[in-house]
DOVO-472328 format. One record per atom (N, C-alpha, C, O): x, y negated, z. Coordinates in steps of 0.001 Angstrom, whole numbers, plus 500000, padded with zeros to 6 digits. Each point is the difference from the previous one (the first is absolute). Layout:
<sites>
XYZ/...
</sites>
This chain:
<sites>
884865422627100286/498864500350500855/498812500449499150/499364501006500313/500327498250498604/498908500378499104/500254501352499350/499085500803499820/502198499435499826/500360501287499396/499719501148500974/499476501043499611/500881498748501660/499796501057501000/498509500278500213/499593501149500171/499582497764499817/498566500192500152/499427500778498822/499118500842500169/501392498869498635/499546500729498816/500385501482500109/499228500880499619/501962499377500900/500436501386500218/499080500698500993/499657501169499823/499951498118501209/499123500571501009/498658500410499401/499445501049500326/500046498081498776/498711500287499395/500077501202499063/499031500744499848/502126499437499530/500168501131499085/500764501100500722/501227500067499924/498032500807500787/500629500995500855/500904500945499224/501053500405500493/498533499948498284/500804500975499269/501357499414499615/500995500724499957/499054497980499767/501273499358499668/500924499996501209/501179500336499889/498284499282501262/500808499970501217/500509501386500362/501181500176500296/497920500813499680/500389501366500357/501050500546499042/500989500597500423/498784499192498274/500949500494499003/501347499306500122/501046500639499881/498930498060500355/501250499250500133/500796500479501207/501203500241499899/498121499900501251/500696500439501212/500524501427499849/501119500306500413/498055500573498987/500438501391499834/501165500087499015/500903500817500181/499082498353498785/501108499985499042/501285499493500645/501080500547499773/498792498405501033/501184499477500697/500547501035500973/501210500198500105/497865500467500613/500443501064500906/500688501120499222/501051500491500411/498348499915498452/500593501066499192/501380499639499502/500888500851499946/499301497881499685/501323499560499543/501033500154501111/501051500606499790/498658498852501386/500980500034501083/500183501405500567/501118500380500346/497800500401499753/500109501352500546/500831500913499110/500638500931500490/499358498808498199/500778500822499071/501345499390499644/500783500610499271/499493498199501231/501282499337499756/500992500482501057/500176499355501034/500467501778498700/500891500636500981/501397500139499393/500308501031499401/500525497968500741/501343500053499398/500825501193500457/500890500451499279/498820500067501925/500818501094500537/499561501376499524/500767500956500111/498020499170499362/499467501333499696/500823500775498965/500219501195500194/500249498179498713/500803500775499040/501332500490500555/500662500833499380/499737498654501788/501308500349500565/499856500791501293/500914500023500824/497927500633499356/499764500750501232/500998501139500164/500596500149501066/499593500653497893/500927501136500109/501439499558500226/500647500537500899/499901498498498325/501362499526500307/500133499453501421/501054500135500622/497885499250499889/500035499457501369/500035501118501038/500720499908500994/498494501157498771/499958501102500961/501294500816499985/500523500359501055/499994499934497743/501217500827499933/501260499178500222/501072500558500233/498806498106499697/501147499118500224/500038499473501417/500488500691500894/499005498087499346/500053499405501334/499348500836501100/500482499994501132/498446500720498568/499335500806501026/500689501346500223/499705500696500972/501210499668498131/500836501193500158/499173501284500121/500298500860500830/498666499264498341/499198501224499927/500433500761498752/500108499415498923/500137501862501214/500482500766498858/498921500125498933/498807499932500297/501625500252498452/499070500129498885/499079501196500192/498826499943499634/501701501150500941/499195501200500216/498873499739501005/498873500456499808/501441498804501267/498987499698501020/498918499091499408/498812500205500251/501594498801498969/499037499098499378/499096500766499041/498784499810499995/501823501063499188/499245500733498984/499081501051500597/498808500040499696/501749500810501154/499287501197500440/499299499866501344/499236500884500390/501018498003500334/499358499841501310/499159498728500095/498811500079500311/501774498753499429/499299498745500223/498861499777499001/498856499788500403/501449500260498303/498990499677498989/498790500943500014/498882499535499779/501296501784500474/498807500861500091/499030499598501112/498797500230499882/501718499169501201/499117499591501105/498999498960499517/498841500005500413/501615499095498702/499074499007499445/498865500689499249/498840499624500163/501474501375499021/498976500687499214/498987500679500907/498795499880499782/501686500840501243/499088500695500907/499117499006500760/498798500216500156/501806498704500310/499249498997500761/498958499314499126/498879499749500440/501494499955498334/499084499350499058/498763500870499781/498874499501500009/501343501808499792/498885500919499789/499096500043501229/498776500001499872/501828500036501323/499215500073501237/499176498740500228/498910500064500568/501603498792498992/499344498722500277/498977499604498947/499083499232500291/501059501279498485/499216499479498884/498500500159500214/499247499051499780/500305502128500643/498559500246500155/499373499112501076/499031499297499712/501494500713501529/499391499125501019/500073498519499643/499069499247500286/502029500332499092/500121498595499622/498989499657498912/499420498914500018/500362501995499035/499030499766498927/498597499791500573/499279499105499560/500332501718501418/498677499868500616/499908498736500851/498987499301499971/502072500406500785/499996498804500840/499986498718499177/499483498970500433/501098501112498363/500053498810499139/498615499440499747/499778498799500150/499294502057499467/498642499541499703/499224499700501284/499237499037500063/500967501797500957/499279499827501256/500362498683500681/499128499311500530/502167500340499456/500466498776500656/500002498791499072/500362498897500409/499232501314498340/499848498919499024/501341499368499597/500131498777499962/500844502057499743/501194499640499233/501003499087500718/501165500370500146/498412498474500294/500955499017500523/500859500540501144/501214499797499972/498215500887501045/500856500525501078/501101500923499494/501099500024500554/498604500740498386/501011500917499460/501081499236499251/501167500391500033/498462498522499289/501003499185499310/500909499308501020/501209499902499793/498202499618501310/500807499415501072/500936501055500587/501162499716500294/498325501497499873/500835501099500505/501163500263499059/501127500221500443/498601499754498262/501082500199499029/501062498920500154/501195500298500015/498370498438500100/500956498906500180/500828500166501257/501204499744499998/498145500689501087/500717500202501268/501035501110499882/501124499858500482/498501501241498881/500935501124499860/501121499675499017/501098500542500120/498644498588498917/501094499539499137/501046499231500810/501203500148499781/498320499029501158/500927499253500855/500806500954500868/501224499886500074/498098501063500592/500715500939500870/500935500900499199/501032500439500507/498601499837498236/500849500826499142/501395499395499854/501008500699500103/499034497983499655/501305499360499780/500687499598501298/501212499787500017/498027500106501072/500646499849501313/500796501258500318/501138499931500466/498239501235499272/500696501273500242/501219500124499089/501079500381500453/498751499301498274/501128500108499067/501148499073500386/501170500346499833/498491498474500683/501053499038500350/500757500395501273/501224499885500063/498042500579500942/500610500080501333/500094501409500576/500742500203500961/498540500775498497/500071501361500540/501203500727499431/500384499790498850/500199501062501964/501183500755499569/499847501508500193/500684500777499334/498431499646501563/499885501428500300/499198500720498920/499175499394499316/501076501900500541/499269500815499037/498524500092500379/499133500071499128/500582499928502186/498606500066500444/499220498766499530/498860500117499549/501757498704500559/499340498769499568/499772500017498493/498951499564499525/502023500936499724/499850500069498549/498985501072499594/499388499915498936/500441501097501925/498953500990499770/498631499349500151/499107500216499181/500732498978501883/498737499267500174/499770499030498841/498860499746499613/502224499719499841/499892499079498876/499201500613498853/499231499302499339/500947502000500419/499290500664498920/498493500042500265/499199499817499083/500420500425502180/498583499955500364/499473498576499858/498886499792499521/501903499241500890/499609498598499926/499717499598498552/499009499326499720/501869501092499360/499802499652498601/498834500773499392/499345499516499076/500393501697501447/498826500755499542/498722499237500330/499041500032499229/500940499290501901/498844499176500349/499852498846499009/498882499640499632/502234499782499937/499960498915499016/499379500489498697/499106499350499458/501355501783500038/499518500496498709/498565500518500086/499237499857499044/500387500738502082/498635500530500120/498961498889500060/498850500214499618/501532498603500856/499056498882500079/499889499226498686/499259499020499926/501466501403499040/499875499350498696/498586500131499437/499554499155499224/499741501913501173/498635500184499523/499120498837500446/499079499611499282/501196499832501898/499234498846500472/500270498784499127/499091499226499699/502159500613499898/500365498866499149/499300500093498649/499478499004499500/500510502190499907/499404500171498676/498471499927500042/499372499632499007/500026500717502133/498538500026500099/499414498685500498/498839499699499724/501938499525500998/499494498773500635/499338499067498988/498915499473500246/501738500333498631/499542498998499042/498594500306499499/499238499079499703/500399502230500197/498697500362499460/498872499811501015/498826500103499646/501520499624501603/498979499803501028/499690498529500237/499053499682500721/501724499412498688/499811498576500291/499734499157498749/499813498788500105/500169501832498729/499761499226498782/498873500627499198/499759501199500137/499545498042499032/498924500555499172/500558500895498894/501129499794499554/498095501197499997/500484500957498991/500504499351498716/500926500518499376/498488498365500216/500426499374498744/501412499424500086/500587499646498978/499968500255502247/501356499476500187/501038501101500234/501179499710500202/498380501559499771/500912501103500311/501248500006499116/501126500093500489/498651499808498203/501122500140499067/501039498902500209/501198500274500062/498333498481500048/500943498891500200/500723500123501328/501217499833500073/498025500462500982/500613500094501326/501015501140500058/501074499847500582/498589501294498818/500938501127499979/501270499628499258/501100500343500433/498753498956498449/501182499560499249/500890499088500817/501222500150499988/498173498893500731/500777499082500818/500753500745501102/501186499758500229/498107501153500452/500596500706501138/501136500904499543/501068500008500613/498717500749498321/501052500905499525/501189499217499434/501149500413500162/498581498473499185/501093499168499500/500836499449501158/501227499941499921/498096499660501144/500713499482501173/500892501075500621/501130499720500400/498363501497499678/500793501105500552/501248500256499160/501106500090500533/498711500028498150/501130500264499112/501006498856500016/501210500225499981/498277498543500053/500890498843500053/500799500002501288/501201499730499992/498133500576501121/500691500056501280/501082501065500029/501107499761500483/498568501424498994/500989501083499988/501195499639499115/501153500212500375/498552499240498447/501079499625499076/500873498899500592/501227500068499935/498130498916500643/500755498899500606/500853500501501159/501156499598500139/498281501278500693/500753500531501131/501206500816499559/501097499832500534/498700501057498485/501112500823499513/501085499138499368/501190500246500199/498395498736499034/500966499099499370/500769499200501047/501218499849499909/498056499639501087/500647499235501072/501013500856500739/501108499548500289/498514501694500019/500928500894500690/501265500246499197/501101500007500552/498742500199498122/501169500229499148/500886498761499928/501225500113500038/498165498704499858/500780498763499951/500747499752501307/501157499580499993/498173500683501125/500659499821501302/501193500933500146/501036499626500548/498802501599498951/501081500985500143/501136499731499020/501169500032500386/498505499704498355/501025499892498967/500675498638499938/501212499914499802/498004499016500368/500558498653499849/500402499363501323/501028499329500085/498153500884500953/500297499381501297/500746500932500946/500371499602501104/499851501644498465/500708500994500821/499367500129501393/500698500109501008/497972499874499021/499262500116501260/500014501448500471/499882500919499190/500260499284502108/500007501357500545/498593500594499971/499010499273499925/500914502068500137/498699500661500033/499196499558501229/498780499852499928/501905499941501192/499304499575501216/499304498660499796/498839499842500378/501852499201499033/499414498682499815/498884500013498951/499049499225500098/501066501653498900/498896500148499039/498762500526500718/498881499588499696/501318501324501256/498874500517500777/499406498936500911/498785499972500196/502039499155500364/499457498922500848/499205498997499162/498985499475500457/501475500259498320/499233499116499105/498657500643499664/498970499325499971/501048501973499777/498754500713499728/499069499958501203/498786499863499844/501773500253501349/499200499905501230/499276498654500073/498830499940500376/501862498995499269/499375498680499999/498852499915499009/498958499417500302/501229501167498507/498938499984498979/498795500818500468/498857499602499780/501399501545500866/498898500818500503/499239499276501112/498790500181500135/501895499012500650/499324499210501041/499046498994499374/498910499763500520/501500499643498359/499115499079499273/498769500755499500/498879499504500108/501329501696499347/498876500810499504/499022500308501127/498786499918499814/501743500435501355/499137500302501146/499157498786500400/498808500134500278/501800498708499750/499260498774500352/498896499712498982/498914499553500369/501365500702498348/498979499771498959/498837500968500175/498847499624499787/501440501624500601/498930500993500170/498996499570501067/498824500357499918/501620498890501071/499103499547501062/498959499015499476/498921499871500578/501395499439498334/499089499000499452/499008500527498987/499174499232499506/500874502074500160/499048500561499040/498581499948500555/499799500291501179/499218499348498012/498602500020500463/499576501423500355/500449500964499380/498689499157501616/499506501308500415/498781500371499169/499002499280500038/501042501827499208/498824500407499220/498798500251500907/500154500448501136/498662499264498359/498783500189500775/499585501464500075/499273500392500913/501186500423498127/499606501397499976/501016500804499214/500757499458499195/499249501861501056/500826500897499216/499209500507498808/498863499585499774/501749501320499462/499312500538498828/499028501121500379/498907500088499440/501489500769501510/499138501100500392/499304499744501329/498856500411500194/501836498906500729/499392499690501289/499374498608499936/500252499153500857/498936500627498124/499471498670499736/499024499530501056/500034498838500406/499086502060500049/498886499563500816/500190500287501480/499074499890500804/502136500475499522/500244500378501386/499682498879500958/499267500196500970/501285498614498765/499853498888500931/498569499502500012/499408499806501062/500017499980497703/498678499433499940/498959500924500617/499152499550500771/500902501733498901/498997500929500474/500105500191501503/498989500042500700/502228500072499791/500174500200501420/499473498800500770/499313500162501009/500998498648498529/499581498783500696/498489499860499967/499379499715501024/500013500485497788/498547499865499880/499269501019500868/499026499682500681/501466501536499275/499348501048500775/500066499719501492/499019500183500720/502141499373499738/500157499699501420/499107498843500420/499451500009501101/500398498985498022/499114498882500319/498555500464500126/499283499574500906/500283501312498173/498641500522500070/499782500787501288/498976499866500669/502015500956499657/499877500795501218/499943499107501231/499241500260500935/501573498679499056/500038499088501140/498664499280500166/499518499846501122/499875499705497764/498721499302500070/498882500926500459/499122499601500765/500921501637498761/498921500928500307/500087500557501423/498986500297500631/502227499835499846/500201500611501317/500858499079500855/501198500219500182/498150498740500338/500742499031500799/500539500632501276/501028499575500528/498283501426499956/500423500593501270/500932501175499831/500338500666500978/500071499594497840/500874501156499741/501337499832500692/500520498887500078/500038502183500418/501272499924500716/501147499771499042/499881500267498804/501229499237501715/501191499780499176/500483501306499391/500442500036498851/499470501033501925/500458501295499504/499173500446498801/500538500538499033/498150499237501035/499123500387498885/500289499157498768/499981500504498877/500287498201501339/500334499128498873/501289500455499319/500095500018498773/500891500347502041/501267500468499431/499791501287499214/500593500202498940/498557500663501597/499729501264499302/499295499744498677/500304500637498991/498738498412501020/499292499665498761/500958499432498966/499956500369498826/500925498713501630/500996499421499094/500923501048499433/500343499957498818/500067500995502020/500888501069499535/499310500857498949/500618500387499009/498078499915501208/499259500797499024/499918499289498656/500173500610498945/499557498070501114/499935499226498758/501350500016499294/500079500162498782/500982499668502006/501351499930499432/500347501304499301/500452500001498855/499333501114501846/500360501286499407/499065500359498847/500400500690499063/498347498837501010/499099500212498875/500490499307498751/499925500550498901/500583498226501274/500539499266498860/501266500639499466/500229500023498791/500601500498502115/501205500711499562/499626501228499175/500631500294498985/498338500415501460/499554501190499272/499496499626498611/500307500672499015/498908498239500917/499485499550498704/501131499575499076/499961500276498801/501059499045501760/501143499577499189/500786501195499494/500465500018498860/499678500995502016/500696501213499584/499265500720498887/500621500537499082/498046499475501000/499193500620498945/500167499256498685/500086500613498936/499960498049501145/500185499197498790/501348500285499356/500101500095498777/500945500041502052/501331500303499482/500002501362499306/500595500151498933/498741500842501670/499962501338499411/499254499992498669/500447500624499037/498419498676500900/499243499912498750/500797499292498912/499952500397498836/500787498547501541/500849499293499037/501101500917499476/500346499965498819/500199500856502081/501064500929499613/499483501034499005/500643500266498985/498192500316501310/499419501005499112/499652499401498635/500210500623498960/499259498161501070/499640499335498744/501232499734499145/499969500180498783/501116499391501857/501209499635499261/500666501223499374/500371499969498826/499785501110501950/500723501161499506/499122500956499198/500435501095499646/498330498493500067/499164500813499116/500426499859498541/499585500792499155/501233498214500547/500482499780498638/501291500786499771/500985499809500714/499004501082498279/501192500788499682/501158499102499593/501148500252500366/498545498688498867/501051499100499539/500665499285501177/501220499839500033/497960499734500931/500565499324501169/500886500959500796/501043499598500517/498548501655499581/500814500988500714/501357500168499321/501020500128500678/499000499874497998/501266500167499268/500927498803500233/501191500175500260/498260498610499645/500827498815500253/500489499981501447/501149499646500267/497988500732500652/500384500024501418/501078501052500259/500893499796500823/499015501332498464/501011501046500157/501370499484499592/500986500218500704/499077499086498138/501297499445499601/500479498969501012/501176499987500364/497922499150500092/500344498983500999/500676500655501202/501076499571500416/498297501469500145/500528500637501202/501330500698499728/500953499840500762/499115500937498151/501218500752499688/501176499061499710/501089500166500550/498675498846498581/501085499110499593/500442499083501129/501191499725500143/497864499798500662/500356499100501096/500843500710501052/500893499400500597/498822501871499624/500815500771500948/501454500078499524/500930499801500782/499255500493497922/501360500061499460/500676498646499977/501185499883500311/498048499076499314/500557498641499985/500437499581501398/501052499383500169/498140500953500830/500351499644501370/501315500624500436/500802499352500672/499425501897498952/501259500660500359/501193499332499313/501029499751500627/498819499964498081/501095499356499262/500287498616500579/501157499642500219/497794499588500026/500157498642500532/500666500022501376/500861499169500288/498742501778500558/500546500062501360/501469500387500038/500743499546500870/499679501291498187/501353500569500093/500956499495498928/501146500445499942/498404498629499202/500876499547498921/501200499221500533/501077500063499407/498768499209501691/501138499279500568/501093500967500458/501189499706499883/498397501435500632/500982501027500390/500707500556498768/501189500314500049/498077499806498847/500603500464498747/501039499004499518/501095500388499593/498565498321500452/500949498963499593/501232500008500898/501128499858499527/498644500309501768/501127500005500937/500866501241499814/501200499974500273/498191501100499267/500773501220499737/500896499820498776/501153500431500005/498315498931498940/500777499800498770/501118498995500230/501148500240499626/498512498629500994/501002498976500329/499784499560501442/499131499170500268/501656501381500671/499826499674501420/500068498492500252/500882499311499488/498173500193501309/499940498567500281/501209499513500789/500308498809499988/500376502100500693/501172499613500796/501201499651499130/500911499304500449/499097501181498297/501166499773499144/499648499314498678/500898499677499223/497819500096500508/499584499436498714/499038498835500210/499389499856501059/500497499329497918/499018498919500028/498600500587499916/499769500990499306/499311498395501404/498623500499500061/499088499038499254/500004498797500262/499209501745498798/499091499176499203/498546500447500176/499171499795499113/500530500813502027/498653500535500223/498916498938499850/498957500253499398/501291498554501152/499005498940499950/499716499551498584/498842499833499617/502208499971499607/499821499590498609/499275501054499190/499144499683499174/501204501582501067/499355501090499263/498512500065500335/499167500131499104/500497499779502188/498590500046500397/499220498824499415/498850500155499589/501785498655500375/499329498827499431/499713500210498520/498892499726499538/502100500760499714/499824500251498568/498958501092499766/499146499876499122/500931501195501673/499044501106499843/498572499541500254/499076500413499301/500746498732501701/498665499496500311/499464499144498857/498828500103499637/502035499051499796/499578499162498880/499652500844498779/499001499745499329/501828501266500381/499731500883498860/498700500769500234/499173500131499098/500659500376502129/498786500726500330/498772499117499932/498951500434499525/501166498325500946/498877499065499949/499641499669498559/498822499894499659/502194499942499495/499741499725498577/499302501188499348/499089499822499191/501337501389501158/499364501197499452/498544500093500447/499120500341499209/500632499352502073/498634500035500512/499146498912499343/498833500229499681/501753498592500121/499281498882499392/499611500320498561/498957499556499520/501893501221499789/499726500314498587/498773500873499821/499443500077498905/500128500588502178/498849500901499904/498760499254499532/499201500541499235/500632498206501224/498796499241499662/499924499651498509/498938499604499519/502176500538499741/500029499657498581/499996501236499093/500015499883498775/499966501293501840/500031501235499218/498575500484499773/499230500153500948/500426500086497798/498666500486499651/500107501462499579/500358500312498864/499327500562502060/500097501442499763/498723500657500500/499420499567500996/500150501464498320/498849500778500454/500501500963501087/500367501142499722/499635498361501522/500645500733501086/499315501330500288/500647500931500480/498057499176499237/499315501277500214/500623501110499164/499976501170500383/500583498448498471/500614500989499098/501499500115500236/500537501101500119/500134497753499948/501459499988500031/500591499835501398/501219500035500163/497939499789500833/500495499731501347/500855501114500578/501103499749500484/498398501477499468/500732501130500588/501317500250499265/501016500304500625/498962499567498051/501237500178499235/501018498914500361/501197500274500085/498326498492500129/500887498906500407/500617500292501369/501188499762500221/497997500751500685/500525500359501325/501097501058499871/501023499935500681/498749501033498440/501003501050499812/501281499480499385/501090500362500444/498799498788498533/501193499479499317/500834499129500934/501213500180500102/498139498883500576/500755499110500879/500508500709501248/501022499607500561/498279501429499880/500519500813501104/501262500743499572/500923500185500793/499106500242497931/501205500642499472/501169499019499972/501131500367500320/498594498377499294/501050498967500039/500494499806501420/501203499900500242/497844500046500715/500381499863501405/500843501166500480/500968499807500736/498670501415498847/500774501191500392/501431499911499471/500953500304500718/499194499272498005/501341499851499432/500827498976500762/501197500198500211/498171498708500203/500715498957500756/500448500510501368/501100499683500453/498047501108500207/500366500539501315/501160500986499856/500921499989500818/499049500862498155/501131500901499753/501277499196499737/501074500353500488/498800498572498744/501159499141499718/500572499423501289/501215500011500202/497913499485500672/500470499427501269/500720501036500857/500987499692500668/498507501538499304/500583501032500840/501298500580499469/500840500449500779/499337499547497895/501136500713499415/501131499086499528/501116500469499774/498610498231500074/501053499105499520/500949499594501127/499633499988501175/501571499687498440/500971499460500960/500276498524499719/500854499385500638/498410500056498398/500146498593499641/498878499201500663/498826500253499731/501514498798501121/499006499262500763/499077499193499099/498819499841500310/501706499642498571/499170499178499113/498984500845499241/498892499538499732/501472501696499918/499017500910499421/498910500338501011/498826500116499650/501580500040501611/499040500283501063/499038498827500185/498793500187500148/501767498597499841/499160498797500088/499008499936498837/498822499703500198/501665500579498584/499146499943498817/498874501031500072/498846499708499685/501517501501500736/498994501053500155/498925499611500993/498819500271499785/501593499090501308/499036499579501015/499078498913499451/498799500013500271/501749499052498965/499190498912499427/498933500559499057/498842499587500061/501546501357499061/499041500589499060/498960500827500754/498811499949499687/501644500811501305/499088500822500800/498959499137500703/498809500310499967/501639498604500672/499073499143500732/499030499296499048/498815499862500304/501696499692498538/499138499327499027/498924500947499471/498837499615499878/501551501624499806/499018500956499475/498953500334501050/498823500160499676/501599499946501592/499031500288501063/499025498846500178/498793500223500091/501713498536499962/499128498843500198/499056499819498810/498859499568500165/501620500764498649/499156499935498803/498834500983500120/498846499641499765/501468501603500603/498971501030500066/499066499818501192/498800500249499882/501730499322501267/499137499849501176/499023498845499786/498890500021500533/501514498976498692/499087498903499683/498851500497499128/498841499661500238/501487501151498744/498962500595499152/499068500875500845/498778499944499863/501827500864501011/499214500922500829/499044499253500909/498824500352500090/501672498614500589/499139499225500898/498853499348499234/498863499959500471/501457499531498340/498963499363499190/498947501015499574/498804499722500091/501624501456499444/499067501016499546/499118500506501135/498832500324499787/501731499743501425/499211500449501148/499021498913500445/498854500289500344/501607498465499645/499189498907500546/498917499518499053/499020499401500444/501132500847498255/499127499359499020/498534500377500178/499118499191499715/500611502017500749/498605500436500151/499606500238501451/499007500676500269/501763498773500671/499705500195501416/499684498671500668/500503498954499590/498665501093501438/499816498824500838/501250499819500845/500808500920500133/499350497885500440/501185499744500805/500039500876501250/501077500362500475/497723499983500067/499982500896501159/500590501354499627/500827500551500727/498734499985498118/500514501294499542/501478499912499663/500765500921500287/499640497956499097/501404499863499623/500893499987501231/501046500648500009/498559498629501027/500801499964501229/500129501395500595/501061500380500493/497839500385499456/500026501354500544/500902500903499169/500798500757500552/499080499168498111/500845500814499121/501467499628500172/500870500871500007/499404497823500132/501368499550500244/500564500672501251/501133500480499998/498071499549501066/500461500619501239/500202501494499868/501002500537500471/498041500149498885/500098501453499841/501203500374499141/500766500893500361/499404498430498506/501125500308499117/501336499734500679/500952500765499842/499111498146500913/501233499703500737/500284501088501031/501148500407500179/497809500058500494/500181501051501005/500486501293499359/500908500648500522/498494499734498346/500430501229499302/501443499859499538/500794500928500148/499552497903499287/501374499770499550/500978500104501157/501066500601499868/498572498817501259/500881500042501161/500121501406500569/501062500383500491/497853500388499444/500063501402500441/500985500784499139/500816500761500519/499104499051498160/500939500664499096/501431499536500249/500934500801499971/499231497908500272/501332499467500282/500550500580501294/501195500280500096/497938499904500904/500429500592501268/500441501443499806/500985500445500589/498269500285498571/500386501388499708/501359500037499317/500849500821500348/499365498285498667/501304499915499340/501107499696500999/501068500612499969/498665498436500918/500999499617501003/500315501163500926/501164500290500280/497779500377500195/500193501098500953/500797501148499393/500795500637500690/498995499630498020/500679501130499360/501387499614499495/500970500724500224/499123498136499095/501221499639499278/500992499236500875/501206500233499918/498294498857500917/500882499061500708/500294500425501421/501151499955500434/497828500458500299/500138500271501438/501013501110500253/500029501013499301/500802498769501721/501036500988500336/499405501293500534/500668501034499967/498096498941500524/499370501223500495/499594500929498852/499669501163500233/500354498327498519/499713500832498819/501262500070499136/501032500495500454/498892499013498302/501153500095499096/501075498978500319/501190500308499932/498399498467500419/500978498953500331/501001499757498881/501208499978500239/498295499840498536/500872499889498832/500762498681499986/499551499002500563/501613501010498781/500761498760499821/499274499118498991/499083500451499313/501329498303500606/499255499005499239/499969500316498501/498990499746499344/502091500798500109/500035500326498572/499002501114499679/499227499897499048/500799501158501749/499070501109499779/498557499548500178/499104500471499298/500675498618501641/498649499463500197/499476499367498715/498858500241499608/501966498957499741/499542499321498790/499779500980498854/499142499763499149/501601501314500813/499741501039499002/498625500630500252/499247500273499065/500442499952502222/498689500550500357/498889499027499615/498971500413499465/501233498290500806/498986499000499655/499812499904498482/498891499777499515/502209500395499745/499886500028498545/499175501188499529/499175499870499096/501049501288501519/499198501178499673/498535499818500363/499110500463499286/500647498858501830/498632499716500442/499286499139498963/498865500295499626/501792498640499906/499395499136498990/499839500728498665/499056499735499257/501856501175500443/499863500793498766/498745500861500049/499317500164498989/500379500385502183/498786500806500164/498757499160499759/499068500436499324/500921498339501240/498877499088499765/499855499715498504/498896499988499455/502245499783499900/499993499680498577/499402501134499178/499139499764499152/501308501460501091/499502501158499249/498496500168500214/499256500266499056/500307499578502189/498589500159500331/499130499030499202/498983500401499433/501409498332500520/499169499005499316/500227499984498487/499105499613499249/502068500798500299/500210500127498563/499096501072499405/499376499791498959/500558501364501714/499148501081499508/498531499582500013/499266500219499036/500323499171502082/498613499554500092/499709498890498982/498925499969499402/502033499127500406/499827498917499052/499904500494498569/499170499516499231/501675501446500401/499945500564498655/498659500684499754/499435499894498912/500060500804502094/498696500659499874/498897498959499783/499125500189499155/500915498717501606/498985498941499877/500054499348498622/498962499764499383/502254499943500130/500150499361498684/499525500934498897/499298499568499085/501076501712500987/499573500960498977/498482500160499986/499382500067498938/500024499993502263/498548500117500101/499313498782499386/498998500131499297/501542498699500972/499432498764499456/500125499970498476/499058499620499304/502099500778500186/500204500013498544/499057500992499326/499458499714498932/500343501447501684/499101500996499427/498562499482499974/499290500167499008/500289499205502088/498637499455500043/499820498876498986/498954499884499361/502077499293500502/499923498909499023/499882500543498588/499235499487499184/501549501578500533/499949500618498672/498626500612499738/499459499867498902/499974500803502103/498675500603499847/498934498930499759/499109500172499169/500997498718501573/499035498912499826/500112499375498613/498997499638499385/502256500240500126/500210499445498659/499400500901498932/499351499530499065/500875501782501088/499443500950499032/498472499980500025/499347500076498959/500095499820502256/498541499931500125/499448498776499305/498971500075499329/501700498801500824/499567498756499358/500082500113498474/499120499517499287/501955501131500217/500132500181498548/498904500881499440/499449499716498936/500232501358501778/498935500900499534/498656499270499992/499206500135499069/500556499068502020/498748499258500076/499905498988498875/498922499785499445/502201499589500211/500005499007498905/499760500674498668/499303499463499140/501282501731500686/499820500730498731/498556500424499791/499480499989498884/499881500390502238/498605500425499904/499077498803499797/498785500168499897/
</sites>
């Protein structure tokens, strides 16, 4: 009882603990690594339909939902969107467990798009309920909980399949139970008092209405409603102006634009590889005739990626000079891994390529987020996070519409991965050239400064 009272007094501890627990359970999805084998196996959906019809619907829906959800996240103060995410996670696995028609599975893609689009609320919530001096610790706890949940879920799914010979259906029902726990936890999250941009909406509207009520006791209800509406829309306008000014301030930095460009370009390619890699594995070794190790591979890849991201805090590099070259080099490694996944017929080489690709991406995205956030306020960072995610998703949608959708090229899975490898190669060349130019410019300036110092010393 005393412990709970102490938790109550320390709001940031309670909020961080609840959000971390929610993140663990929401990302603990034993069935997720086996989605493709489940659809092409028990659900009897052909690989072509899954690749060229079902999965693109998720991308289109995600793009359509991201902008309105991003705005509603701050306006509604985060918690309602996190509860919505928990609810849609539950319905997601109800559909997977019990729906059989193609129409229901088509809706499933929209349902999951709602889950992914509300992630912005999860990532932003913590910054609205804790003091700035606790940001770093709270972010570490929340991200660790997410990674732990994903790793535990993937491992559990693999153990259930390989050791207990559990069917895909029962793995999905177990996941449904875990998602129900996550939904219940989301209901207990404290409600933030304000958003980041719509901070004064409630206070200003309430104060203004009270003043109007005191001054005009005889005012009609209709006039009061009109006054309240004017105050409300005035505050919305002011919040919109603040968002625009924050956006202009953030993107005025050339360096931030370069890091954001890599973020958007690379995330779009990573999203395509991540979404379709299970189909690649199923193509190399069909799940109907071979043992499936998707869960174990995802667990190992997440741990390797987390270790790579964790190592960033111990690396001392002058990122202003070497950052772009690093992006180019590691993007080249990622491109080679994607080509390997697409062209090999050995499943273990494909697994290895995916592990290296995911680790290099998580390593670079951690550096990128740090470089963007280091000189920005949290309000600006949340906005940049949303904008970069939107640009990345737009690029991913274009890739999907051209490469995957049957109304365009509708390429097979092997050719798709060759295209994604070429896409990453383009990113690599772009940043390698820019990085070499930056390094050469820095070396030349350093040499000139050294010569100037020598001449000054001689004189």
